[in-house]
N, C-alpha and C positions, 0 to 999 in steps of 0.2 A: 829072361831080363827084366827089370821094375818096369813100372812104366814110369814114373820118373826118369828112369834113363833114357827111355823113349822118346820122352815130351823132350830131353833136353837135348838129345842128339838129333831131333829133327828141328827145334830153333836152331839150334847151330847151323844146322846142315841150309836152313834157308836164309841165315846170314851172310854165309859167304858169299850168296851171290845174291846180293840187296838189290841191284837195279833192276832183274829181271824180278827178283821176290815184287817189289815193290808195283812193277808195271801189270802184274797178274793183279796182284792185289786191287790194285786201280780200275781193274776191268770188275772185279767182283762189286769196287764202293759202288761206281758207275749202274750194274745190272739190281743192285739190290734198293737204293737212290730211285732208279727209274719205277720199279714195280711200287713200293710203298708210294708215293707221290703220286700215280697216276690210280690207285688204289682209294689214297686218301681222298682226290678228285672226286669219286664215287662216293666215297661216305659221306663228305662233304654235302653232296647234291642229296642224300637221303635225308641228312639231318635239316638241310636248310624246306626240302618238301614237309619234312614234321613241323617244323615253325611255323609254315605257312598255316598247314591244317591246324595245330592249335591254338592260332590268332582269329581260325572260324569259330573255333569252337573245342568241347572236349572231345578228346580219340575214343575215350570210354563213355560216350553218350548213344545210345540208341533208338533212332524217332518209329515211334509206330502209326503205321498210316494203315485206318481202317478201309480205308476208299480204293485199295490194292492191295491184289495178292500178287503172289508168286506162282509162277505154273511151272511145268515140270521144265520148262526149256531155261528156267530162271529168270525172262523177265516179267516186268509190272504189265500186270492187265487189266483192266478193270472187272469189276464183277457186280453186278445186281443182287448175287447170292453171300454175300459179305458176309461175315459175322458182328458181331457185335461189338465194340467195346464199351462195356459195360463195368461194374463194380465186381462182378463177378472174374469176368474177364484181367481186368487189375491184379484180384487177388491170386490168379490162375501165374500171371508172367510175374509176379514178387515172390511166388514158392521156385521160380526156377535158380538148380545155383546156380551161384555167383552176384546173383542180384541185387544191389545194394539199396535201392530205393526206385520206385514209380510212379511219375509225377502223371496224372491228369489233366487232360488241359478240353477245356472247354473257351471257345475266344469268337465276339464279334466286334464290329465297328461302332464307336459312339463321337459323343459332341461333347469334349469337355468347357467348362465353361465355369469365366472367373471374373465378377464383376461383367467390365463391356469386351472382355475378353474371351475368345474360345477358341478352340484348337481340336483336329481331329485326332483321333488317336484309337488305336487298337486295345480293346480290354480284353483280359486274362482273367479267367477262374481257374482256380488250382488247390492242390495241396497245401497252404501258406507253410504246415510244421514241418516240409521238407522244402524248402527251399533252399537252407546253408548246403546241403547237401549238393545239392547242382552248382553250387558255386557263385550263389547270388550273393553279393557282399554291397555293402552300402558306402556313398561317399558321404551321407548328409542322412541325420537322425537313426533307421533300425528296421529292420523287417519287422510285417505285423506278426502277429500272435494272434490265437482262438478270441482271446480277451478281448480284443479291440474289436470297437462298435463301427461298421464304417471305414476300415482300415484300408489303407491301399498302398504299395509303393511302388513308384516311377520310374520309368528310364531317365534314362541322362540327359536325354534330349528333347522329352517331352516339355520341359520349361522353355527350351527355347521355340514352340511349336506353338505359341498363343498370338492370334491377332485380334483387331480390330477391324470387325467385318464390315462396317458402317465408313471405316474409313479409306477398304479399300476395294470395294466393288461387292458384287455379286457371287463373282468366283474369286474372291480375291484370299489370300494363302501367306504366310507368312514365313519367316525363319529369322530367325536373331543370332547374332554372334554372342549377345547376353540374354539372359533370361529375364524375360518381361511378364512374366507372374512367380511368386513367391509361394509356390506350391505347399511348401512347410507352414506357411503362417496364413497365408492371402486364401479367401471364402474359394469354394473346390466344388462343384457340381458334374452332374454328366447327364447327359439327356441322349434318348435314340430318335431324336430329331434332326437328321443330319441338316438341315436348312433353319433352324435357330440363332437366331440373332441380323439373320441375312435378307435383301431384300427377296421376294418372291412376287412374279406375274401380276401385274394388276398394282403395284406400286403397294403392296401390302409386307410389312413387315417380320419376320418367323417371331413366335412366342405371343399371337392370338390378335385373331380378327374382329369383327363382328360375330359372323358364323361358322367360327371354328373351334375347338377348342386349346386353350395353351398347352403346351407342351409339358410332360411332367418334368420337375427336378430332382436330380437324387443328390443328399448331401453326401460329401466324403471327405474321410480325414487321412490326409497326407502325412504318413509316419517317416517316410524314408525315398531319397534319391537313389539306383543301384549308380554302381560305381561303371562306368563308361566302357563295352565291353567290345572289342576291336572283330569285327564279320558278323553281328549278334544281333537281329532284329530285338532283341531285348530293349534297344537303347529306344526303342519308338512305342513302346507299349506299358501297358497298366494293370499290375496283378494284386488282385483281391482274393478271398475267399471263396471257391468252388458254392457254399451254400448261401454266401451272400449272391454271387454271380447269377445263378439260379432263382433264387428271391424276384431281384430286380428284370431280369428276361422274363419270368411269368408276371409280374404285375406292369410291362411294358405291353405284352400280350393280352392283356386284358382291355389294358386301356386306347390300344390298337383298336379291340374292336369295337370301342363308344365314342371314336373320334372319328367325324368326318374327315379328319385330314392326313390317315392312316399314311396316302403316298409317297408322304413324307420323312416317314419312317423308316430307320433300318427291316430287313425284311427280318426277325428273328422269330415273328410267328410258327418260320419253316423249319426250327432247328430242330434237328436228326436226335433219334434214339442214340443214346450212350453218347461219350465223348468225344469229339471231331481227332483227337490225339492223344499219344502217352509220350513218353521221357523213359527210359529205363535206362542207370546210369548200375556201369558192371564194376563191382568189385576190383578187377584184374584187364588191364588192357588187353592181354593176351587170351583174355576168353571170350572176346567179342562177336567174334564168328561162331562160339556155340551158343551162347546166348540164342544169338539171330537166328541162328538155325532152329532153337527151342522155339520164339516167338512162329517165328514162320511155321511149325508144325499145330499153331495152334488157328491157323489162317489166316493171320493178318500179314501183312505187308510191311520190310522195315528197311531201314538206311540209315550209315552213319560215318562220318568222317573216315572210321575205318576203311569203307569201301574203298574209299576214294584212294586212302594209303595204300592199300594191297595194290592197286594197279601202279603207283608210283614205285613201290617198292622193284616191281619186277621189272619195269624200267630199269630202276638205278642198277640192279643186281646186272642187267645185259650189260648196262655200259661200264662196270665194275670191272667185268668178266673183259670188255674189249678192251679197256685200260690196261688193265693186269695182264691179258695176252703181250699186249706193244711193251710192256715194262720185260713179262717174260724171257723177250727175244734177249735183250743184252745182256741178262744173267745167264742166260745160255752157251751167249757167244764168252762170257767172262767164264763159264764152265768148259768149253775148250780149250782156253787159255792154260787154265790150271791143268788138266790132261796134258799141256804139250809140255809146258813146266815141271812136270812129272816125269815124262819120258827122258828129255831133255838130263835131268837131274840122275836118272837109269844108266846114261850116256856116260855122264863124267865120271857117274862112281861106280861103276863096273869090277874097278880091281876092288875095292873097297868094299862090296858086295861078297865079292867070293873070296878075300880073306876071313870076313866076318862066315860065311858056312864051310870054310877047311876047319876054323875055329870049334865049329859046334854051335853056332847061334842057330834056332830053329828057323822055319820055314816061317812062322805063322808070325815072329818079332821080326822079319824083316816085312811081312806085309804089314802089319800095324805100325814101323818105321815111317812107308811112304801114306801110307790111312792119314797118319798122325799129320804129316806134314801137309796133308791137302785141307785134312780139317782147320788148319791154323789157318791157312789162306782162307779160306773160306769165313772161317768165326772172327778175324780182325776184320775182312775185307767186310761182313754183313755188317759187326759193331760201327766202323767207322760212316758207311754206309747209311745209317740209319740217322746217325751227327748230321749227313750230308741231306739227309732226307726232312730233317726238324727246320734246317735254314733253310731250304728251300719252299718248303712250307709256309715260314713264316714271312717271308719276300712277298708271297703270292695273295697269302692274307692281306699283310700290311698297304699293299700295291692297293689290292680291290676297294677295301674299305677307304682307301684316301682317295678312288673313283669316286664309293657311294657319298663320302661328303662335299666333295666337286662337284656334285650331279644333284643335292638334296636329299638324297634319297634318307629318310626317317630312320634312327640309331636301330629300331626291333628289324629291318629289317637288313641289316648291316651284318650278314652269318658270313661267318667262314667257308671260303670253298673249297680245303684243304683243313682237314680232318685224319689226324694220327692217335687212334684210341693207342694204350700200352700193350694192346694185345697185338696189334698190327706188330709194332718195333721188335717182339719177343718173338712173336711168329717168323719175323722177317733175318732176324739174327738166325732163329735154327732153321731154317730154311737154306740159309746161305752155308751153311756147316754141314748140313745134311748133300747140298750139290755138291762141295766140295770133298766130302768123302766117295761121290758118286764119280764124280771124276778122276779123285785116285786109284778106283780098284782094278782100271787096266793097268798103268803103270805098278801099280803094287803087284797083280797074279804075274805078270812079266818079269819082274824085279824075281820072285819067287822060282819063277822058272830057268834064271840063268845057270848054264852049269859053272860049277866054281873052279875046273880046272882054267877052262877056257875064259874065264875073266879074271883068272888070276893073269894070266899071259897076257891082256890086256895092258897094253901101253897109253 
């Protein structure tokens, strides 16, 4: 028999028992939809975890910390014999395969000064030529270049951090919804004297007294304001060229040694050898673990958001397996329904099978006929089940997003809880068809073993 003939007979036989076939297909629809929706909830959870981490920073950025090393058990421990994160170490990290860029970091706290206003800020010295590679973008102005003199780029919150210390008291600190200082145009300076402009004991205002040397102010040229970044401390920091940073720190150390008011200065005189930290950008997110392992072999401790994502993915996979198992029970019940339908079909078509055998129909063709019928039930039920899955997923996402808006959750947090990727839909249809074939094996084998003469005598 031709395959087309087998398909035609299979469809015709199923159509003769429309109600029974429809109920069997309904079981496959419910089983397929249950699995797909359950797995889609796990995928949605994984995507939600990923989006949360991406709001905290890039997933392919590794932080290198020389203060810690990794012991054999994989935990972070202090070490007094840690390696130095110097230019030689930065070069070694840069040569690791899949490393796109390395950003060395030196940092301390300073006080920014703009006329009568001051602000506390962390100042970071780094290689400004690679800021763009680490997703630094500006909302105003531009990023600094090597040709700029005293150039800095400030975080989005810095203009709102300024306050008038004389109007707010000794420990005054301000934060305004609107920028207090136009850092791009107003005069901007920094000092390492953290009490500058504030009233000290004895009624003396920072900035000079009878027996103290006035703190030194360093002029800055703000060329840009960074875009606001969710969950990133760059919003509160000032970035400058590493050579400029070193020059300022060295000059401040010299100034402290000759000042009688060194206690009021930030303790930059104990700046350690090498860099305090480094950021490493990996070209491929799938290579982050491999690069981290290579950096660890150099003796440095590392961490990244990929570490957190890995544990989240393991948790998500476990949940997906549990949810998928719950849905698989429904499909298993549906497979029993297919088997029952095929067996009932054998009883009803016993005489027909006997006649086919007497006329010379091959046993293999009889088996194919029953397998095709079972596969059609699985294919049709799986396809309709995917349609039901998409409808259910849409309702779930629409309902949860409506709740999010009602609870005033920001738009970027309104993630879908159910995601059905194309591969899941196709795999589910294929799996439902496969289940149909498996369910039809026993009935097909039973039909092949029927005695032709006994089958013909059956009324």
